[in-house]
C-alpha positions in Angstrom: 113.3 186.2 113.8 112.6 189.9 113.3 111.4 191.4 110.0 114.7 192.7 108.9 116.4 189.4 109.5 113.7 187.5 107.7 113.8 189.9 104.8 117.5 189.3 104.5 116.9 185.5 104.6 114.2 185.8 101.9 116.5 187.9 99.8 119.3 185.4 100.1 117.0 182.6 99.2 116.0 184.3 96.0 119.6 184.9 95.1 120.4 181.3 95.8 117.4 180.0 93.8 117.9 182.3 90.8 121.6 182.2 90.6 122.6 181.3 87.0 119.0 181.7 85.8 117.9 185.1 87.0 116.7 186.2 83.6 114.3 183.3 83.1 112.8 182.6 86.6 109.5 184.2 87.2 109.2 186.2 90.5 106.1 184.1 91.5 108.1 180.9 90.7 111.0 182.1 92.7 108.8 182.9 95.7 107.1 179.5 95.4 110.5 177.8 95.7 111.2 179.9 98.7 108.0 178.7 100.3 109.1 175.1 99.6 107.1 174.0 96.6 108.0 172.8 93.1 106.4 174.4 90.1 104.0 171.6 89.0 101.1 173.6 87.5 101.7 175.5 84.2 102.4 179.2 85.0 100.6 180.7 82.0 98.1 183.1 83.3 98.5 186.9 82.9 97.3 189.5 85.4 94.2 189.9 83.2 93.5 186.2 83.2 93.9 186.1 87.0 91.5 189.0 87.3 89.1 187.4 84.8 88.8 184.2 86.8 88.1 186.0 90.0 85.7 188.5 88.4 83.8 185.6 86.8 83.5 183.9 90.1 82.1 187.0 91.8 79.8 187.6 88.8 77.4 190.3 89.8 74.9 189.0 87.3 74.9 185.7 89.2 74.7 187.1 92.8 72.2 189.9 92.2 69.9 187.9 89.9 69.9 185.0 92.3 69.2 186.9 95.5 67.2 189.9 94.1 64.1 188.4 95.8 65.9 188.6 99.1 66.8 192.3 98.6 63.2 193.2 97.5 61.7 191.3 100.4 63.9 192.7 103.1 63.9 196.5 102.7 63.5 196.7 99.0 65.3 199.6 97.2 66.8 201.2 100.3 68.4 198.0 101.5 69.7 197.2 98.0 71.1 200.6 97.2 72.6 201.6 100.5 73.3 198.1 101.6 75.3 197.6 98.5 77.6 200.5 99.4 78.0 199.3 103.0 78.9 195.8 101.9 81.1 197.0 99.1 83.2 199.3 101.4 83.9 196.6 104.0 84.4 193.9 101.3 87.1 196.1 99.8 88.8 196.2 103.2 88.7 192.4 103.4 90.1 192.2 99.8 92.9 194.7 100.6 93.9 192.7 103.6 93.8 189.4 101.7 95.8 190.9 98.8 98.6 191.9 101.2 98.8 188.4 102.5 98.6 187.0 99.0 101.5 189.1 97.9 103.7 187.6 100.6 102.5 184.0 100.2 101.4 183.5 96.5 100.5 179.8 96.7 97.5 177.8 95.4 96.7 176.8 99.0 95.6 180.3 99.7 93.8 180.8 103.0 94.9 177.6 104.7 98.6 178.1 103.8 98.3 181.7 105.0 96.8 180.5 108.3 99.7 178.1 108.9 102.3 180.7 108.1 100.8 183.5 110.1 99.7 181.4 113.2 103.2 180.6 114.1 104.9 177.2 114.7 102.8 176.2 117.7 99.4 176.7 116.1 100.2 176.3 112.4 99.0 172.7 111.9 95.7 173.2 113.7 95.1 176.6 112.1 95.8 175.3 108.6 93.6 172.2 109.3 90.6 174.2 110.4 91.0 176.9 107.7 91.6 174.4 104.9 88.6 172.2 105.6 86.2 175.2 106.0 87.7 176.7 102.9 87.4 173.7 100.6 83.9 172.7 101.8 82.8 176.4 101.5 84.2 176.5 98.0 82.4 173.3 97.0 79.2 174.7 98.6 79.7 177.9 96.5 80.0 175.9 93.3 76.8 174.0 94.3 75.0 177.3 94.9 76.1 178.8 91.5 75.3 175.8 89.4 72.0 175.1 91.2 71.0 178.7 90.7 71.6 178.3 87.0 69.5 175.1 87.0 66.7 177.1 88.6 67.0 179.8 86.1 66.8 177.3 83.2 63.6 176.0 84.9 62.2 179.6 84.8 63.3 180.2 81.2 61.5 177.0 80.2 58.4 178.0 82.2 58.2 181.4 80.5 59.0 180.0 77.0 56.1 177.6 77.2 53.5 180.2 78.3 54.4 181.2 81.9 52.7 179.9 85.0 49.4 181.6 84.2 49.5 180.4 80.6 50.0 176.7 81.2 53.8 176.7 81.0 55.9 173.7 81.9 57.0 173.7 85.6 59.9 171.4 86.0 60.0 169.3 89.2 62.8 169.6 91.7 64.1 166.3 90.3 64.4 167.7 86.8 66.2 170.7 88.3 68.7 168.4 90.0 69.2 166.7 86.6 69.9 170.1 85.0 72.4 170.8 87.8 74.2 167.5 87.2 74.4 168.3 83.5 75.9 171.8 84.2 78.5 170.3 86.5 79.4 167.7 83.9 80.1 170.4 81.4 82.1 172.3 83.9 84.2 169.2 84.7 84.9 168.6 81.0 85.9 172.3 80.4 88.2 172.3 83.5 89.9 169.1 82.2 91.2 171.1 79.3 94.6 172.9 79.3 94.9 176.0 81.4 95.3 178.1 78.2 91.8 177.2 77.2 90.4 177.9 80.7 92.2 181.3 80.6 90.6 182.2 77.3 87.1 181.2 78.5 87.6 183.1 81.8 88.5 186.2 79.9 85.5 185.7 77.7 83.4 185.3 80.8 84.7 188.5 82.3 83.9 190.4 79.1 80.4 188.8 78.9 79.7 189.8 82.5 80.7 193.4 81.9 78.9 193.7 78.6 75.9 191.9 79.9 75.5 194.3 82.8 75.8 197.3 80.5 73.4 195.9 78.0 70.8 195.2 80.7 71.4 198.5 82.3 70.4 200.3 79.1 67.9 197.9 77.7 65.5 197.1 80.6 64.8 200.8 81.7 64.5 201.7 78.0 62.0 199.0 77.2 59.8 199.1 80.3 56.7 201.2 80.0 56.2 201.7 83.7 59.2 203.1 85.5 59.8 203.7 89.2 60.5 207.3 90.3 63.9 208.4 91.5 62.3 208.9 94.9 61.1 205.3 95.0 64.5 203.9 93.9 66.5 205.8 96.5 64.1 206.2 99.4 61.4 203.5 99.4 61.8 201.0 102.2 59.8 197.8 101.9 58.7 196.9 105.5 55.9 194.6 104.3 56.9 191.0 104.2 55.2 187.7 104.8 57.9 186.5 107.2 56.6 188.1 110.4 59.4 190.5 110.8 58.5 194.1 111.6 61.7 195.7 112.9 63.1 198.0 110.2 66.7 197.8 111.4 66.5 194.0 111.4 64.9 194.0 108.0 67.7 196.2 106.6 70.3 193.9 108.1 68.8 190.9 106.4 68.7 192.8 103.2 72.5 193.1 103.3 72.7 189.4 102.5 72.0 190.0 98.8 75.0 192.3 98.5 77.4 190.3 100.6 76.5 187.0 98.9 77.2 188.7 95.5 80.6 190.1 96.6 82.4 186.9 97.5 84.6 184.4 95.7 87.5 186.8 95.1 89.9 184.5 96.9 90.0 182.7 93.5 92.8 185.0 92.5 94.9 183.5 95.4 94.1 179.9 94.4 95.3 180.6 90.8 98.7 182.2 91.9 100.8 179.2 91.1 99.6 179.5 87.5 99.9 183.3 87.3 103.0 185.1 86.0 104.5 187.4 88.6 102.0 186.1 91.1 103.4 188.1 94.0 102.2 191.2 92.2 99.5 190.1 89.8 97.7 187.9 92.3 96.9 190.9 94.5 96.1 193.0 91.5 93.6 190.4 90.2 92.0 190.2 93.7 91.5 193.9 94.3 90.5 194.8 90.7 87.9 192.1 90.5 86.3 193.4 93.7 86.5 197.1 92.6 85.0 196.6 89.1 82.3 194.3 90.5 81.3 197.0 93.0 80.8 199.5 90.1 79.0 197.3 87.6 77.0 195.6 90.4 75.6 198.9 91.6 74.7 199.9 88.0 72.9 196.6 87.5 70.9 197.0 90.7 70.0 200.6 89.9 68.8 199.8 86.4 66.7 196.9 87.4 65.1 198.7 90.3 63.9 201.5 88.0 61.7 198.8 86.4 60.2 197.8 89.7 56.7 199.3 90.4 54.9 196.5 92.3 57.1 194.6 94.8 54.3 192.5 96.1 53.4 191.2 92.6 57.1 190.5 91.7 57.5 188.3 94.8 54.2 186.5 94.3 54.4 182.9 93.3 51.3 183.5 91.2 53.1 185.6 88.5 54.2 184.1 85.2 57.8 183.5 86.5 56.6 181.7 89.6 57.9 184.4 92.0 61.4 184.8 90.4 61.5 188.6 90.6 64.1 189.6 88.0 62.7 187.1 85.5 59.3 188.7 85.9 60.8 192.2 85.5 62.4 191.2 82.2 59.4 189.4 81.0 56.9 192.1 81.8 59.0 194.9 80.4 58.9 193.3 76.9 55.4 191.9 77.2 53.9 195.3 78.0 55.7 197.1 75.2 55.7 194.5 72.4 52.9 192.1 73.4 55.1 189.2 74.2 58.0 188.5 76.6 60.5 186.9 74.2 62.9 189.7 74.6 62.9 189.2 78.4 63.6 185.5 77.9 66.6 186.4 75.7 67.8 188.7 78.6 67.5 185.8 81.0 69.6 183.6 78.7 72.2 186.3 78.7 72.3 186.1 82.5 72.3 182.3 82.3 75.5 182.4 80.2 77.1 184.7 82.8 76.2 182.2 85.6 77.6 179.4 83.5 81.0 181.2 83.3 80.8 181.8 87.0 80.3 178.1 87.8 83.1 177.2 85.4 85.6 179.5 87.2 84.3 178.2 90.6 85.2 174.7 89.6 88.6 175.9 88.5 89.2 177.5 91.9 87.8 174.5 93.8 90.1 172.1 92.0 93.2 174.2 92.8 92.3 174.3 96.4 91.7 170.6 96.6 95.0 170.0 94.7 97.0 172.2 97.2 95.3 170.7 100.3 95.9 167.2 99.2 99.4 168.0 98.2 100.0 168.6 101.9 98.3 165.3 102.8 95.2 166.7 104.5 92.6 164.9 102.5 91.7 161.2 102.3 93.4 159.7 99.1 95.6 162.8 99.0 98.1 161.1 96.6 95.3 160.8 94.0 93.8 164.3 94.2 97.1 166.2 93.8 98.2 164.4 90.7 98.4 166.5 87.5 98.0 165.2 83.9 100.2 165.9 80.8 98.5 169.3 80.4 99.6 170.1 84.0 95.9 170.1 85.1 94.9 168.6 88.5 92.4 166.4 86.7 91.4 164.2 89.7 90.8 167.3 91.8 88.6 168.7 89.1 86.3 165.7 89.1 86.3 165.4 92.9 85.0 169.0 93.1 82.3 168.3 90.5 81.2 165.1 92.3 81.1 166.7 95.8 79.2 169.7 94.5 76.6 167.5 92.9 76.2 165.5 96.2 75.7 168.7 98.1 72.8 169.8 95.9 70.9 166.6 96.8 70.2 168.2 100.2 67.9 170.6 98.3 65.5 167.7 97.7 64.6 167.7 101.3 65.0 171.3 102.3 66.0 174.3 100.2 66.7 176.2 103.4 69.2 173.5 104.5 70.9 173.7 101.1 71.2 177.5 101.3 72.6 177.2 104.8 75.4 174.9 103.6 76.5 177.6 101.1 77.0 180.2 103.8 79.9 178.2 105.2 82.0 179.8 102.5 82.7 182.9 104.6 85.9 182.7 106.7 88.7 185.0 107.4 91.0 183.3 109.9 94.2 184.3 108.0 93.5 188.0 108.4 92.8 187.4 112.2 96.2 185.7 112.5 97.8 188.5 110.5 96.7 191.2 113.0 97.3 189.1 116.1 99.9 186.3 116.2 101.8 187.6 113.1 101.5 191.3 113.8 105.2 191.7 114.6 106.8 189.2 112.3 104.7 189.5 109.1 107.0 190.1 106.1 105.1 192.0 103.4 105.4 191.2 99.8 105.6 193.7 96.8 102.0 194.8 97.5 101.4 195.9 101.1 99.3 198.3 103.1 102.2 199.6 105.2 101.3 201.0 108.6 97.6 200.7 107.7 97.7 196.9 107.4 96.7 196.3 111.0 93.8 198.8 111.0 92.4 197.5 107.7 92.9 193.9 108.9 90.9 194.5 112.1 88.1 196.2 110.2 88.0 193.2 107.9 87.8 190.7 110.7 85.1 192.7 112.5 83.0 192.8 109.3 83.4 189.1 108.7 82.2 188.4 112.2 79.1 190.7 111.7 78.3 189.0 108.3 78.7 185.6 109.9 76.1 186.6 112.5 73.8 187.9 109.8 73.9 184.7 107.9 72.8 182.9 111.1 69.9 185.1 112.1 66.3 183.8 111.8 64.7 185.0 108.5 61.1 184.3 109.5 58.9 184.4 112.6 57.5 182.4 114.2 60.4 180.0 113.7 59.3 176.7 112.1 61.1 173.6 110.7 60.4 174.8 107.1 61.7 178.3 107.7 64.4 177.7 110.3 67.9 179.1 109.3 70.1 176.0 109.6 73.3 178.0 109.1 74.5 177.8 112.7 73.7 174.1 112.8 75.6 173.4 109.5 78.6 175.4 110.6 78.6 174.0 114.1 78.3 170.5 112.8 81.2 171.0 110.4 83.3 172.5 113.2 82.6 169.6 115.5 83.5 167.0 112.8 86.7 168.8 111.8 87.9 169.3 115.4 86.9 165.8 116.4 88.9 164.4 113.4 91.9 166.5 114.5 91.7 165.3 118.1 91.2 161.6 117.3 93.8 161.2 114.6 94.9 164.1 112.4 97.0 165.8 115.1 99.4 162.8 114.9 100.1 163.0 111.2 99.1 166.4 109.8 101.9 168.9 110.3 100.6 171.7 108.1 101.8 172.6 104.6 104.6 170.3 103.5 107.6 171.4 101.5 109.1 169.5 98.6 112.1 171.8 98.0 115.1 171.5 100.2 116.2 174.5 102.2 112.9 176.3 101.8 112.1 179.2 104.1 108.9 177.5 105.3 109.3 175.7 108.6 106.9 174.8 111.4 109.6 173.9 113.8 
C-alpha cells in the first residue's frame, strides 16, 4: 500500500472511530484505536507532564554527578566540555528521529511496537521480539543504575557527615549499600502504585527540582569556592594522566564521551507514557524533544560551573580524599570547608542532588512499568496475563512491582563485580526502530502530525550511525593491561543477552509470538 492510500485509510478509520463522538475523543485515543488497542490506562497527562517525566529520567544532575569521575579521568575539562556538545548534537538527531516515529505510533510499547510496524509483515514478529526484550531489560538496568547511584551517594553523604574518610567517618559496606538500594526501590514501587495524577504531580515537581537544582549549584559552588580554575583550564586543559595505562589522546577523548552520552539517555520515556498523555501524537514528540533540548542546556551549565571549582584533578580522583574518591562530592565539600571551616554546606548540596536522583529513579520505574505492561499485553513475557493487568486507579500495578523486583536483583551483580554491573546498564542503548524507518519502511512510512519531511531519512541515518559508534565506545577496554577486575564486560553482557533472546525465539517463541496484538476489531495494524 502506498503512502497516499494508507493516509486515506487512516483518515477513514479516524472518521469511523470518532463518528458521533468527535468532540470528546482525544486524538491520541483515536490513533490508539486505529492501531488496535483499547484505552485501558488513564489518559490524564498533559504535554508538560509528559516532558517532566522524560526530563526527570534524563536528569543531568544524576548522570553528570554519577559519571563526573569518568569525565575527569578520561580527558578532563576538554572531553567534558566539547564531548558534551558532540554527544548533545547527535543525541538531538536521535531524539528527532524517534519523535517522528512516536508521532505516527503513539503507543506505550514504544520502541518494540515501532520495530514491528516499520520492519514489515515478514520481519515484524522477530524485530519486535528482539527490540522489546533489549528495551525492557535495558530499562530495568537503567533503573538499577540510577537507584544504585543514589545508594552510593547516600553512602558518601554519611561518610562526609561523620567526619570524612580522613576523619574517621563511617564507610558503609557494599552490603549496606545494597540495603539502601532496596529501600529506595521499595519507595519507588509504593509511589508508582499511586494514581497517575499523583505521579504526574511528582514528575513535574522533579522537573522543577532538577532545573532549580542545577541553577542553584551553578551559582553557589563557583561563588563559595576559594580556589577557582582559570578559563583557559576549563576550556583547554586535557587530562592525559590516568592510572589505567591508556596514553592515546584520541582514545582517551572517546572514552570521556561516555559521561555525556550516559547522561543524555532515557528520553524514550515520553513514548512509553503516550497512552496516558492527552493529544499524544503531538505532545509525545514535544515531550521527547523538549526534554533533550533543555537537558542539553542545563547540563552544560552544570558541567561548566563545577569544572570552575576543579583545581587538582589527581586529588579529586584519589580514594584517599574525604569523599573516598567521589569527585563531585569532594568538590562540594572542599568548597565550603575552605571558606567556612566545615563542609556542611557541601553536604546539603549533595542532598539536593540526591533528591534529583530520587525523582529520576521514580520516573524510571514509571517508564519501566509501562513498557512491561505493553510487552506483556502482547503476550511476549512469561505470566503476561498478570503483568498487563491494571487496578482500579488504572495503574499497571503488577508491572510496577515486577520492575522493582528485577531492578533489585540486577544490583546483586555488583556484589561480585562493579564492572559487570555497569556493563549490564549499557544494554539500554538500542535504535532498531530508526534503522527500520530508514531502510525497510523508507517508502511506506506514514508520518504523524510531527515529522521531519524530506530530512527524515538523513536525520535517521545520522542517528543510526551515532548509536553504532556509541555502542562500540561502550564496549571498548577502559584499562590496560586488561585484567579480570578491569575488563569491560559490556560485549559479553550484550552478546549473552542476544544469544538467549534469539535462542528463545528459535526454540519456541517463533511459534506463538506474532508481534503486537490488537484488541479492537478493524484496526489498521496487521502483520499479515
